[in-house]
DRENVEXKE-357167 format. One line per field, with one value per residue: residue in one letter; x, y, z of N, C-alpha, C in turn; residue number from 1. Coordinates in steps of 0.2 Angstrom, whole numbers, padded with zeros to 4 digits. Layout:
! residues N
residuo <- (a, ...)
n_u <- (X, ...)
n_v <- (Y, ...)
n_w <- (Z, ...)
ca_u <- (X, ...)
ca_v <- (Y, ...)
ca_w <- (Z, ...)
c_u <- (X, ...)
c_v <- (Y, ...)
c_w <- (Z, ...)
num <- (NUM, ...)
This chain:
! residues 91
residuo <- (m, i, v, p, k, i, l, c, k, r, a, r, s, y, r, s, v, f, s, s, e, g, a, d, r, v, l, g, d, l, k, r, y, c, r, g, g, q, t, t, f, d, s, d, a, h, k, m, a, f, l, a, g, r, q, d, v, f, n, r, i, v, a, h, c, a, l, t, e, q, q, v, a, q, i, e, e, d, s, a, r, a, e, a, q, q, e, h, y, g, g)
n_u <- (1539, 1553, 1555, 1548, 1555, 1568, 1566, 1562, 1573, 1582, 1576, 1577, 1591, 1593, 1586, 1594, 1607, 1603, 1598, 1608, 1621, 1623, 1616, 1606, 1612, 1618, 1607, 1601, 1610, 1610, 1597, 1597, 1607, 1601, 1589, 1578, 1561, 1559, 1557, 1563, 1564, 1571, 1577, 1585, 1585, 1593, 1600, 1589, 1584, 1595, 1595, 1583, 1586, 1595, 1586, 1578, 1586, 1587, 1574, 1572, 1580, 1573, 1561, 1563, 1568, 1557, 1548, 1539, 1543, 1532, 1526, 1536, 1535, 1522, 1523, 1532, 1524, 1513, 1520, 1524, 1512, 1507, 1517, 1514, 1501, 1504, 1512, 1502, 1493, 1500, 1508)
n_v <- (0735, 0728, 0714, 0705, 0707, 0703, 0690, 0685, 0687, 0679, 0666, 0665, 0664, 0652, 0643, 0644, 0639, 0626, 0620, 0617, 0607, 0591, 0595, 0587, 0576, 0582, 0588, 0576, 0570, 0580, 0578, 0565, 0567, 0578, 0573, 0574, 0573, 0564, 0559, 0568, 0564, 0560, 0552, 0559, 0576, 0586, 0581, 0579, 0592, 0597, 0589, 0593, 0606, 0604, 0598, 0609, 0617, 0610, 0610, 0623, 0626, 0617, 0623, 0636, 0632, 0627, 0637, 0643, 0652, 0660, 0661, 0669, 0680, 0684, 0687, 0698, 0707, 0709, 0714, 0727, 0732, 0734, 0743, 0754, 0757, 0761, 0772, 0780, 0782, 0788, 0780)
n_w <- (0729, 0737, 0741, 0732, 0720, 0723, 0726, 0714, 0706, 0713, 0711, 0698, 0697, 0704, 0696, 0685, 0689, 0694, 0683, 0675, 0667, 0675, 0686, 0690, 0696, 0707, 0714, 0717, 0726, 0736, 0740, 0746, 0756, 0763, 0767, 0760, 0757, 0767, 0784, 0798, 0810, 0826, 0840, 0848, 0851, 0847, 0836, 0828, 0826, 0819, 0807, 0802, 0799, 0788, 0779, 0777, 0770, 0758, 0754, 0751, 0740, 0731, 0731, 0725, 0713, 0707, 0704, 0691, 0675, 0672, 0685, 0691, 0684, 0686, 0700, 0699, 0692, 0701, 0711, 0705, 0703, 0716, 0721, 0713, 0717, 0731, 0728, 0722, 0732, 0742, 0750)
ca_u <- (1541, 1559, 1556, 1547, 1561, 1574, 1564, 1562, 1580, 1585, 1573, 1580, 1598, 1593, 1585, 1600, 1612, 1601, 1596, 1614, 1623, 1625, 1612, 1602, 1616, 1619, 1601, 1600, 1615, 1607, 1591, 1599, 1610, 1596, 1583, 1572, 1555, 1559, 1556, 1569, 1563, 1577, 1576, 1590, 1582, 1598, 1601, 1583, 1585, 1601, 1592, 1577, 1590, 1597, 1580, 1575, 1590, 1585, 1567, 1572, 1582, 1568, 1555, 1566, 1569, 1550, 1544, 1540, 1544, 1525, 1525, 1540, 1532, 1516, 1526, 1535, 1518, 1509, 1524, 1524, 1505, 1507, 1521, 1510, 1496, 1507, 1514, 1496, 1489, 1505, 1510)
ca_v <- (0731, 0725, 0707, 0701, 0708, 0699, 0683, 0684, 0687, 0673, 0661, 0664, 0661, 0645, 0639, 0644, 0634, 0619, 0617, 0616, 0600, 0588, 0597, 0581, 0572, 0586, 0588, 0569, 0569, 0584, 0575, 0560, 0570, 0582, 0569, 0577, 0568, 0559, 0562, 0570, 0562, 0556, 0552, 0565, 0582, 0591, 0578, 0580, 0599, 0597, 0586, 0598, 0612, 0601, 0597, 0615, 0620, 0606, 0612, 0630, 0625, 0614, 0628, 0641, 0629, 0625, 0643, 0644, 0659, 0663, 0663, 0674, 0686, 0686, 0690, 0704, 0711, 0710, 0719, 0733, 0735, 0736, 0749, 0760, 0759, 0764, 0779, 0784, 0784, 0791, 0776)
ca_w <- (0735, 0736, 0742, 0726, 0715, 0726, 0726, 0707, 0704, 0716, 0708, 0691, 0698, 0707, 0691, 0680, 0692, 0695, 0676, 0671, 0666, 0681, 0691, 0693, 0701, 0713, 0717, 0720, 0731, 0741, 0742, 0750, 0762, 0767, 0769, 0756, 0756, 0772, 0791, 0801, 0817, 0829, 0848, 0850, 0849, 0844, 0830, 0824, 0824, 0814, 0801, 0800, 0796, 0782, 0775, 0775, 0764, 0752, 0752, 0749, 0733, 0727, 0730, 0721, 0706, 0705, 0702, 0684, 0673, 0673, 0692, 0693, 0680, 0690, 0706, 0697, 0690, 0707, 0715, 0702, 0704, 0723, 0721, 0710, 0722, 0736, 0726, 0721, 0738, 0746, 0755)
c_u <- (1548, 1559, 1554, 1552, 1566, 1572, 1564, 1569, 1583, 1582, 1576, 1587, 1598, 1591, 1591, 1605, 1610, 1598, 1602, 1616, 1626, 1621, 1608, 1606, 1617, 1613, 1599, 1604, 1612, 1601, 1592, 1602, 1606, 1590, 1577, 1567, 1555, 1558, 1563, 1569, 1569, 1575, 1580, 1587, 1586, 1599, 1595, 1583, 1590, 1598, 1587, 1581, 1592, 1592, 1577, 1579, 1588, 1578, 1567, 1575, 1577, 1562, 1557, 1566, 1562, 1546, 1545, 1541, 1538, 1524, 1529, 1538, 1526, 1518, 1528, 1529, 1514, 1513, 1524, 1517, 1505, 1511, 1517, 1505, 1499, 1509, 1508, 1493, 1494, 1507, 1517)
c_v <- (0727, 0717, 0703, 0701, 0704, 0692, 0681, 0683, 0680, 0667, 0659, 0661, 0654, 0641, 0638, 0639, 0627, 0616, 0616, 0608, 0597, 0590, 0591, 0577, 0576, 0586, 0581, 0568, 0574, 0581, 0570, 0563, 0574, 0579, 0572, 0571, 0563, 0562, 0563, 0568, 0558, 0557, 0558, 0571, 0586, 0588, 0579, 0587, 0600, 0595, 0590, 0604, 0610, 0601, 0604, 0618, 0617, 0609, 0619, 0630, 0622, 0619, 0634, 0639, 0628, 0631, 0643, 0651, 0663, 0665, 0669, 0680, 0689, 0690, 0697, 0709, 0713, 0715, 0726, 0736, 0738, 0743, 0755, 0762, 0763, 0772, 0783, 0786, 0787, 0787, 0775)
c_w <- (0733, 0736, 0736, 0721, 0717, 0725, 0718, 0704, 0707, 0713, 0701, 0692, 0700, 0700, 0686, 0683, 0692, 0688, 0672, 0671, 0673, 0687, 0694, 0698, 0707, 0717, 0720, 0726, 0737, 0744, 0747, 0757, 0766, 0769, 0766, 0755, 0762, 0779, 0794, 0808, 0820, 0837, 0851, 0847, 0845, 0837, 0825, 0822, 0818, 0807, 0798, 0796, 0789, 0777, 0773, 0770, 0758, 0749, 0749, 0741, 0729, 0725, 0725, 0713, 0703, 0703, 0694, 0682, 0673, 0680, 0694, 0690, 0684, 0697, 0705, 0696, 0696, 0711, 0712, 0703, 0711, 0724, 0719, 0714, 0728, 0734, 0725, 0727, 0744, 0752, 0755)
num <- (1, 2, 3, 4, 5, 6, 7, 8, 9, 10, 11, 12, 13, 14, 15, 16, 17, 18, 19, 20, 21, 22, 23, 24, 25, 26, 27, 28, 29, 30, 31, 32, 33, 34, 35, 36, 37, 38, 39, 40, 41, 42, 43, 44, 45, 46, 47, 48, 49, 50, 51, 52, 53, 54, 55, 56, 57, 58, 59, 60, 61, 62, 63, 64, 65, 66, 67, 68, 69, 70, 71, 72, 73, 74, 75, 76, 77, 78, 79, 80, 81, 82, 83, 84, 85, 86, 87, 88, 89, 90, 91)
């Protein structure tokens, strides 16, 4: 399956970028800017949607960086197993 392979490659890329020197400062800035860990509520529905979009980007970065190498390897293994089953059963 192509999606897990893409996810694994992407997760490794995110971890590579966000584990480099200065990454903590960048992530801290993004957390503040994107309201990481805060509510996005605003009485203006458009502003609230905008803030939720910012927060979604931050959450995506954090989620990709949080995947451990073991989790990535497990995703790859599960994907390979599913592909083998599909081939075996003619799927």
